[in-house]
C-alpha positions as CSV (number, residue, x, y, z in Angstrom):
1,X,-5.2,24.4,-7.4
2,X,-4.7,21.6,-10.3
3,X,-7.8,21.8,-12.7
4,X,-8.9,19.1,-14.5
5,X,-6.4,17.9,-17.2
6,X,-8.1,16.6,-19.8
7,X,-11.4,18.0,-22.1
8,X,-12.5,14.7,-22.5
9,X,-13.4,14.4,-19.1
10,X,-16.5,16.4,-19.4
11,X,-18.5,14.1,-21.4
12,X,-18.0,11.6,-18.8
13,X,-18.7,13.7,-16.4
14,X,-22.5,14.1,-16.9
15,X,-23.2,10.7,-17.6
16,X,-21.2,9.8,-14.1
17,X,-23.5,12.5,-12.9
18,X,-26.6,11.2,-13.8
19,X,-25.3,7.6,-12.2
20,X,-24.5,8.9,-9.4
21,X,-28.1,11.1,-8.6
22,X,-29.7,7.9,-9.1
23,X,-29.0,6.6,-5.8
24,X,-31.0,7.3,-3.0
25,X,-30.4,10.3,-1.1
26,X,-29.6,10.5,2.7
27,X,-31.7,10.3,5.7
28,X,-32.7,13.2,7.2
29,X,-31.5,12.8,9.8
30,X,-27.7,12.5,8.3
31,X,-28.8,15.2,6.8
32,X,-28.3,17.5,9.4
33,X,-25.1,16.6,10.4
34,X,-23.0,14.2,8.1
35,X,-19.5,13.6,9.3
36,X,-16.6,15.5,7.9
37,X,-14.1,12.5,6.5
38,X,-10.4,12.3,6.8
39,X,-8.3,9.5,5.1
40,X,-4.2,9.9,5.9
41,X,-2.1,7.3,3.9
42,X,1.0,6.7,4.2
43,X,3.1,5.6,1.2
44,X,4.7,1.9,2.1
45,X,4.5,1.3,5.6
46,X,3.7,-1.9,7.0
47,X,1.2,-2.9,8.9
48,X,3.6,-3.0,12.4
49,X,5.8,-0.2,12.0
50,X,3.5,1.9,14.3
51,X,3.9,1.9,18.2
52,X,0.1,1.2,18.4
53,X,0.9,-2.2,16.9
54,X,3.3,-3.0,19.2
55,X,6.5,-1.6,17.5
56,X,8.2,-0.3,20.4
57,X,11.3,1.3,18.8
58,X,9.0,3.7,15.8
59,X,8.0,7.1,17.7
60,X,4.4,7.2,15.9
61,X,2.8,9.6,19.2
62,X,0.6,11.0,17.7
63,X,-1.3,7.9,15.5
64,X,-0.9,6.1,18.6
65,X,-3.0,8.6,20.8
66,X,-5.4,8.7,18.1
67,X,-5.6,4.9,18.3
68,X,-6.1,4.6,22.2
69,X,-8.7,6.6,21.9
70,X,-10.1,5.3,18.8
71,X,-10.4,1.6,17.0
72,X,-6.9,-0.4,16.0
73,X,-7.9,-3.3,13.3
74,X,-5.6,-6.2,13.9
75,X,-7.0,-7.6,10.2
76,X,-6.9,-5.0,8.0
77,X,-5.8,-6.5,4.2
78,X,-5.1,-4.3,1.5
79,X,-6.3,-6.1,-2.2
80,X,-2.4,-5.9,-3.8
81,X,1.2,-4.5,-2.4
82,X,1.5,-1.9,-5.1
83,X,1.2,1.5,-4.9
84,X,-1.2,3.3,-7.9
85,X,-3.3,-0.1,-7.9
86,X,-3.8,-0.2,-3.9
87,X,-4.7,3.2,-4.7
88,X,-7.2,3.2,-7.3
89,X,-8.8,0.1,-5.0
90,X,-9.3,2.1,-2.1
91,X,-10.8,4.9,-3.6
92,X,-13.2,3.0,-5.7
93,X,-13.8,-0.1,-3.7
94,X,-13.3,-2.6,-6.1
95,X,-10.4,-5.0,-6.7
96,X,-7.0,-3.8,-9.1
97,X,-8.4,-6.1,-12.1
98,X,-12.2,-4.2,-11.7
99,X,-10.2,-1.1,-11.7
100,X,-8.6,-2.1,-15.5
101,X,-5.5,-0.6,-13.4
102,X,-3.8,-3.6,-11.8
103,X,-0.8,-3.0,-12.8
104,X,1.9,0.2,-11.5
105,X,1.3,3.1,-13.1
106,X,-1.4,2.3,-15.0
107,X,-4.6,4.0,-15.0
108,X,-8.5,3.3,-14.6
109,X,-11.1,4.5,-17.6
110,X,-12.3,7.8,-17.1
111,X,-16.0,6.9,-16.5
112,X,-14.8,5.1,-12.9
113,X,-16.7,6.5,-10.1
114,X,-14.8,7.4,-7.2
115,X,-15.5,7.8,-3.5
116,X,-15.0,11.1,-3.5
117,X,-17.0,12.1,-6.6
118,X,-20.2,10.1,-4.9
119,X,-19.8,12.4,-1.8
120,X,-19.2,15.3,-3.7
121,X,-22.7,14.8,-5.5
122,X,-24.1,14.7,-1.8
123,X,-23.3,18.2,-1.2
124,X,-19.2,17.6,0.3
125,X,-16.1,19.6,0.0
126,X,-13.8,16.9,-1.5
127,X,-10.1,18.0,-1.3
128,X,-6.4,16.1,-2.2
129,X,-3.1,16.6,-1.0
130,X,-0.2,15.3,-1.4
131,X,1.0,12.2,-3.6
132,X,-1.5,11.4,-6.4
133,X,-1.5,8.8,-8.1
134,X,-4.3,7.7,-9.2
135,X,-5.0,9.4,-12.8
136,X,-8.1,11.6,-14.7
137,X,-10.9,9.8,-13.3
138,X,-10.4,10.5,-9.8
139,X,-9.5,14.3,-10.3
140,X,-13.5,14.6,-11.2
141,X,-14.1,13.8,-7.7
142,X,-12.4,16.3,-5.9
143,X,-12.9,20.2,-5.6
144,X,-9.5,20.7,-5.3
145,X,-6.0,18.7,-6.1
146,X,-2.7,19.7,-4.6
147,X,-0.4,17.4,-6.0
148,X,2.2,19.8,-6.8
149,X,5.3,18.7,-4.4
150,X,6.7,22.4,-4.0
151,X,3.1,23.0,-2.1
152,X,3.4,19.5,-0.1
153,X,7.2,19.8,0.9
154,X,9.5,16.5,0.7
155,X,7.1,14.3,2.9
156,X,4.0,15.3,1.3
157,X,2.0,16.9,4.4
158,X,3.0,20.4,4.6
159,X,-0.4,21.5,2.7
160,X,-2.8,19.5,5.2
161,X,-3.2,22.1,7.7
162,X,-3.8,25.3,5.6
163,X,-6.5,23.2,3.9
164,X,-7.9,22.0,6.8
165,X,-7.9,25.6,7.7
166,X,-9.6,26.9,4.1
167,X,-12.3,24.4,4.1
168,X,-15.7,25.9,3.8
169,X,-17.8,26.2,6.8
170,X,-21.4,25.7,5.8
171,X,-20.3,22.2,3.8
172,X,-19.3,18.9,5.3
173,X,-15.6,17.6,3.7
174,X,-13.6,14.6,2.8
175,X,-10.0,15.1,2.6
176,X,-7.7,12.3,1.0
177,X,-4.1,13.7,2.6
178,X,-1.9,11.2,1.3
179,X,2.3,11.3,1.8
180,X,4.9,10.4,0.0
181,X,6.7,9.1,3.5
182,X,8.0,6.5,3.9
183,X,8.6,5.8,0.2
184,X,12.1,5.6,-0.8
185,X,14.5,7.6,-1.2
186,X,15.6,9.3,2.0
187,X,16.3,12.8,2.4
188,X,17.7,14.8,5.5
189,X,14.6,16.3,7.5
190,X,13.6,17.7,10.2
191,X,12.5,14.1,12.1
192,X,16.1,12.7,10.4
193,X,18.6,11.3,13.5
194,X,14.9,10.3,15.5
195,X,15.9,7.3,15.9
196,X,19.1,5.4,16.9
197,X,20.6,2.6,15.0
198,X,21.7,1.4,18.3
199,X,18.0,1.0,19.6
200,X,16.0,-1.1,17.2
201,X,15.5,-4.4,16.5
202,X,16.1,-5.6,13.0
203,X,13.7,-8.1,11.4
204,X,14.7,-11.7,11.6
205,X,14.2,-11.9,7.6
206,X,16.8,-8.9,7.5
207,X,20.9,-8.9,7.8
208,X,21.4,-6.8,11.4
209,X,24.4,-5.2,9.7
210,X,25.1,-1.4,9.9
211,X,23.7,-0.4,6.3
212,X,20.5,-2.0,7.2
213,X,20.6,-0.5,10.4
214,X,20.7,2.9,9.1
215,X,18.1,1.9,6.1
216,X,15.3,1.5,8.9
217,X,15.8,4.1,11.1
218,X,15.9,6.4,7.7
219,X,12.8,4.9,7.2
220,X,11.4,5.5,10.5
221,X,12.4,8.7,10.8
222,X,9.5,9.2,7.7
223,X,7.2,7.4,9.3
224,X,7.4,10.2,12.6
225,X,7.5,12.4,10.3
226,X,4.2,11.4,8.7
227,X,3.1,11.1,12.7
228,X,3.8,15.0,13.3
229,X,1.6,16.2,10.1
230,X,-1.3,14.2,11.6
231,X,-0.9,15.4,15.2
232,X,-0.9,19.2,13.4
233,X,-4.2,18.4,11.3
234,X,-5.8,16.9,14.8
235,X,-5.1,20.6,16.1
236,X,-6.6,22.3,13.8
237,X,-9.5,20.4,13.6
238,X,-10.0,21.0,17.5
239,X,-9.8,25.2,17.1
240,X,-12.0,24.9,14.0
241,X,-14.6,23.1,16.2
242,X,-14.9,20.2,14.1
243,X,-12.6,17.6,15.9
244,X,-15.4,15.6,17.7
245,X,-17.7,14.9,14.0
246,X,-14.9,14.1,12.1
247,X,-14.1,10.4,10.9
248,X,-10.5,9.8,11.1
249,X,-8.6,6.9,9.0
250,X,-4.6,6.1,9.2
251,X,-3.6,3.2,7.0
252,X,-0.6,2.4,4.2
253,X,-1.0,1.6,0.4
254,X,0.9,-1.4,1.0
255,X,3.9,-2.8,3.1
256,X,7.7,-1.4,3.8
257,X,10.1,-0.7,0.7
258,X,12.5,-3.4,2.0
259,X,13.2,-6.9,0.8
260,X,9.9,-9.5,2.1
261,X,7.7,-6.4,2.1
262,X,6.5,-4.7,-0.6
263,X,5.2,-6.1,-3.7
264,X,4.4,-9.6,-1.6
265,X,0.9,-10.6,-0.9
266,X,2.4,-12.3,2.9
267,X,1.6,-10.0,5.8
268,X,4.2,-7.7,5.4
269,X,2.7,-6.5,2.0
270,X,-0.8,-6.4,2.4
271,X,-1.5,-6.0,5.9
272,X,-1.8,-2.4,7.1
273,X,-2.5,-0.3,9.7
274,X,-6.1,0.5,10.1
275,X,-7.0,3.0,12.8
276,X,-10.4,4.5,12.8
277,X,-11.1,7.5,15.2
278,X,-14.6,9.2,15.5
279,X,-15.6,10.7,18.5
280,X,-18.9,10.4,18.2
281,X,-18.9,6.8,18.0
282,X,-18.5,5.8,22.0
283,X,-17.4,2.4,21.1
284,X,-15.0,2.9,18.9
285,X,-12.4,4.3,21.8
286,X,-9.8,2.4,22.9
287,X,-10.8,-0.8,20.9
288,X,-8.8,-3.7,19.2
289,X,-10.8,-5.6,16.5
290,X,-9.1,-8.5,15.1
291,X,-12.4,-8.4,12.7
292,X,-11.0,-9.1,9.3
293,X,-11.7,-6.1,6.8
294,X,-10.9,-5.7,3.0
295,X,-9.4,-2.3,1.6
296,X,-12.8,-2.9,-0.4
297,X,-14.6,-2.3,2.5
298,X,-13.1,1.5,2.9
299,X,-15.3,3.6,0.3
300,X,-18.4,2.0,1.1
301,X,-18.2,2.3,4.9
302,X,-17.7,6.0,4.5
303,X,-20.6,6.7,2.5
304,X,-22.8,4.2,5.3
305,X,-21.5,7.0,7.8
306,X,-22.1,9.9,5.4
307,X,-26.0,8.4,4.9
308,X,-26.1,7.5,1.6
309,X,-27.1,4.6,0.6
310,X,-25.0,1.6,-0.9
311,X,-23.0,2.0,-4.3
312,X,-23.8,-1.3,-6.6
313,X,-20.2,-0.3,-7.9
314,X,-18.4,-1.3,-4.7
315,X,-17.1,-4.6,-4.5
316,X,-17.1,-4.3,-0.8
317,X,-19.0,-3.8,2.5
318,X,-19.6,-1.4,4.8
319,X,-18.4,-1.8,8.3
320,X,-20.3,0.5,10.0
321,X,-21.8,-1.8,12.6
322,X,-18.2,-2.7,13.8
323,X,-17.5,0.8,14.4
324,X,-21.0,0.9,16.5
325,X,-19.9,-1.8,18.5
326,X,-21.2,-5.0,16.6
327,X,-18.5,-7.7,18.0
328,X,-20.0,-10.1,15.3
329,X,-17.8,-12.0,12.7
330,X,-17.8,-9.5,9.6
331,X,-15.8,-11.3,6.8
332,X,-14.7,-14.5,6.2
333,X,-12.1,-13.9,3.8
334,X,-10.2,-11.6,2.1
335,X,-8.2,-11.6,-1.1
336,X,-5.3,-9.6,-2.4
337,X,-3.5,-10.0,-6.2
338,X,-0.3,-8.9,-7.5
339,X,0.8,-7.9,-10.7
340,X,3.4,-6.5,-12.7
341,X,5.4,-3.5,-10.8
342,X,8.7,-2.9,-12.3
343,X,8.9,-6.9,-13.0
344,X,6.8,-9.6,-14.4
345,X,4.8,-11.2,-11.7
346,X,1.0,-12.8,-11.2
347,X,-0.2,-14.0,-7.2
348,X,-3.2,-14.3,-5.5
349,X,-4.0,-14.7,-1.8
350,X,-6.9,-15.7,0.3
351,X,-6.9,-15.5,3.5
352,X,-8.9,-16.3,6.3
353,X,-8.3,-15.5,10.1
354,X,-5.8,-18.2,10.4
355,X,-4.8,-19.7,7.4
356,X,-3.3,-17.6,4.0
357,X,-3.1,-19.6,0.7
358,X,-1.1,-18.2,-2.3
359,X,-1.3,-19.3,-5.9
360,X,1.8,-18.6,-7.7
361,X,1.4,-18.5,-11.5
362,X,5.1,-17.5,-11.8
363,X,7.5,-19.1,-9.5
364,X,10.2,-19.1,-12.2
365,X,11.0,-16.0,-10.3
366,X,12.8,-15.2,-7.3
367,X,10.9,-12.5,-5.3
368,X,13.8,-9.9,-4.4
369,X,11.3,-6.8,-4.3
370,X,10.3,-4.0,-6.4
371,X,12.9,-2.0,-8.3
372,X,13.8,0.5,-5.3
373,X,13.8,-2.8,-2.4
374,X,16.9,-3.5,-4.9
375,X,18.5,-1.3,-4.8
376,X,18.7,-0.5,-1.3
377,X,21.3,-0.7,1.3
378,X,19.3,-3.4,3.0
379,X,19.2,-5.6,0.1
380,X,23.2,-5.1,-1.0
381,X,23.9,-6.8,3.0
382,X,21.4,-9.5,1.8
383,X,22.9,-10.3,-1.1
384,X,26.7,-10.1,0.5
385,X,25.2,-12.5,3.2
386,X,24.3,-14.8,0.7
387,X,27.3,-14.8,-1.5
388,X,29.7,-15.2,1.6
389,X,27.4,-18.2,3.0
390,X,26.6,-16.7,6.0
391,X,22.6,-16.3,5.3
392,X,19.6,-17.9,7.3
393,X,16.8,-19.8,5.5
394,X,14.3,-17.2,6.1
395,X,16.9,-14.6,5.1
396,X,17.4,-16.1,2.1
397,X,13.7,-16.9,1.0
398,X,13.7,-13.2,-1.2
399,X,16.3,-15.5,-3.7
400,X,14.6,-18.6,-3.9
401,X,13.9,-19.3,-7.8
402,X,11.6,-21.2,-8.6
403,X,9.3,-20.7,-6.1
404,X,6.4,-23.5,-5.0
405,X,3.6,-22.9,-7.1
406,X,1.0,-22.9,-4.5
407,X,1.8,-21.5,-0.6
408,X,-0.3,-22.4,2.7
409,X,0.5,-20.7,5.9
410,X,-0.9,-21.2,9.8
411,X,-1.2,-17.3,10.4
412,X,-1.3,-17.8,14.1
413,X,2.0,-19.9,14.7
414,X,3.9,-18.3,11.8
415,X,2.9,-14.9,11.5
416,X,5.7,-13.9,9.1
417,X,4.9,-16.6,6.9
418,X,8.3,-18.8,6.8
419,X,6.9,-22.6,6.9
420,X,4.8,-23.5,3.4
421,X,2.1,-26.0,5.3
422,X,2.3,-27.1,0.9
423,X,5.6,-28.7,1.8
424,X,4.9,-30.9,4.6
425,X,4.0,-34.6,4.6
426,X,0.4,-33.6,5.4
427,X,-1.3,-31.0,3.5
428,X,-4.3,-29.7,6.4
429,X,-7.7,-29.6,5.1
430,X,-8.2,-26.0,5.0
431,X,-6.2,-26.1,2.1
432,X,-9.0,-27.1,-0.2
433,X,-11.8,-24.7,1.3
434,X,-9.0,-21.8,0.9
435,X,-8.5,-23.2,-3.2
436,X,-11.7,-23.3,-4.2
437,X,-12.8,-20.0,-2.5
438,X,-9.8,-18.2,-4.3
439,X,-11.5,-19.9,-7.4
440,X,-15.0,-18.7,-6.6
441,X,-13.4,-15.5,-6.3
442,X,-11.6,-15.3,-9.1
443,X,-14.6,-16.2,-11.5
444,X,-17.1,-14.0,-9.8
445,X,-15.2,-10.8,-10.4
446,X,-13.6,-12.0,-14.0
447,X,-9.8,-12.1,-12.7
448,X,-7.9,-14.3,-15.4
449,X,-4.2,-14.7,-16.3
450,X,-3.2,-13.4,-19.8
451,X,-1.0,-15.0,-22.3
452,X,1.0,-11.7,-22.9
453,X,1.5,-10.7,-19.2
454,X,4.0,-7.4,-19.3
455,X,7.3,-8.8,-18.6
456,X,10.0,-7.0,-17.0
457,X,11.0,-3.5,-17.2
458,X,14.4,-3.5,-15.3
459,X,17.2,-6.4,-14.9
460,X,16.5,-8.3,-12.0
461,X,19.7,-7.8,-10.4
462,X,20.8,-4.7,-10.4
463,X,23.6,-3.4,-12.3
464,X,26.4,-0.7,-12.1
465,X,26.7,1.4,-14.5
466,X,30.1,3.9,-16.1
467,X,29.9,5.5,-12.9
468,X,29.9,2.6,-10.7
469,X,26.2,3.6,-9.9
470,X,23.2,1.6,-9.5
471,X,20.7,3.5,-11.4
472,X,16.2,3.0,-13.1
473,X,18.8,4.1,-16.7
474,X,21.6,1.4,-16.5
475,X,19.2,-1.3,-15.3
476,X,16.7,-0.9,-18.1
477,X,15.3,-4.4,-19.7
478,X,14.4,-5.4,-23.4
479,X,10.7,-4.8,-22.6
480,X,10.9,-1.5,-20.7
481,X,7.7,0.4,-21.0
482,X,6.3,-2.2,-23.0
483,X,2.6,-2.9,-21.7
484,X,1.2,-6.5,-21.8
485,X,-2.7,-7.3,-21.4
486,X,-4.1,-5.9,-18.0
487,X,-5.5,-9.1,-16.0
488,X,-9.2,-8.5,-16.1
489,X,-9.2,-7.2,-19.7
490,X,-10.7,-10.1,-21.4
491,X,-13.6,-10.5,-19.1
492,X,-14.5,-6.8,-19.3
493,X,-13.5,-6.3,-15.5
494,X,-14.7,-3.1,-15.2
495,X,-18.0,-3.6,-15.8
496,X,-18.3,-6.4,-13.3
497,X,-19.5,-5.8,-9.7
498,X,-19.8,-9.3,-7.7
499,X,-17.9,-9.4,-4.8
500,X,-17.0,-12.9,-4.5
501,X,-16.9,-15.2,-1.7
502,X,-17.7,-13.1,1.8
């Protein structure tokens, strides 16, 4: 078991505890039998890379079974397409710039309050197993933290079943089960070869070549491993007799680690698979929900299901009513942001159900993807097709520079965001509405554009070292490990709880 790593944490613990104790207690009804809560969070998986979301090539039978007997959200959005900022946003119910950790590998302040800390204060046993990637403040909320790769295995899932077996019988539990799957690089495992390179369909924005096909099936194999261990946890829940009273959430932290996806604020970057399975809520069975849901809404919903009154620090809102069968509209808008992730960036996105608007304050840069994507075989095939003049306009999008400062997409007729309506002869009126809503959200939540953003840590176009290999070491830029100012810092955004337009 991993212990709290910094002595100074304890000085904040008592302050945080006093804050938590000020929250209203659960109702007597919920005190009798609060639900157990499990969040399965995959690493780098796009919304349409599961069978239950229409991908007939990916084998995800256990997730698909839970989806069939649960509720599948078709319009669930993350607040960013970058690992640690996304996870911190989910577990705090706050936007990335409001956590103080809007950039990759940055940490929120130690006094930040998290979902597990709140649940722990209300009598829940809280445990994490797998990838952590959130910081010292979040450790405080867990009774146990198991982020040792030796324990978790190559995919990050091998301790899940044992963790569940050892949970106390006299407490409800909250489990944060976070896999390393399907993050690059790929490795041989028991599911390698599950998918056949000749039987998959390559997305039209990638090159249909042998290297890309192999890259995709290796990625799909890791999704299947994630799926397998979810099935093992479900078996253990049934053995322990707690399956019926357990809320299961299945999601990802950001899109697939391929060009056009991870670190983008398009559908392939910030739209997430999101499945909720809760046998006690009859209305969730075999249901597809089209409501807009944001990642900041997850923590408020889980505390609501646990019988805990609304938390002021959450910028999201509980969608518990959707789980109980409500069919009325939930959200009108969702928001996302993209800040530094290997490379300098500043994008903001707002979407309603039909349109997506993106404001890009660094249009001079092409959007090739993060370092792991540009070092991939898939990128190599895209680059070769560009050089040979055999690339389509949609495939070449990642090389476009400069890019438009503003983008607007019709999500119904253009689900992969290829046709920028801002380049047309007539701009739809919805542009003015969405632009205004994005500005309102930015002001309300204390977002800002610092003058000294974090610069590129790596070269944007990979080069080979003396051994002929592309590595992080051989691709370091002059600003490597130099941080700029975090978005929201100048406005003290970690203290702002405003939600913005809903």
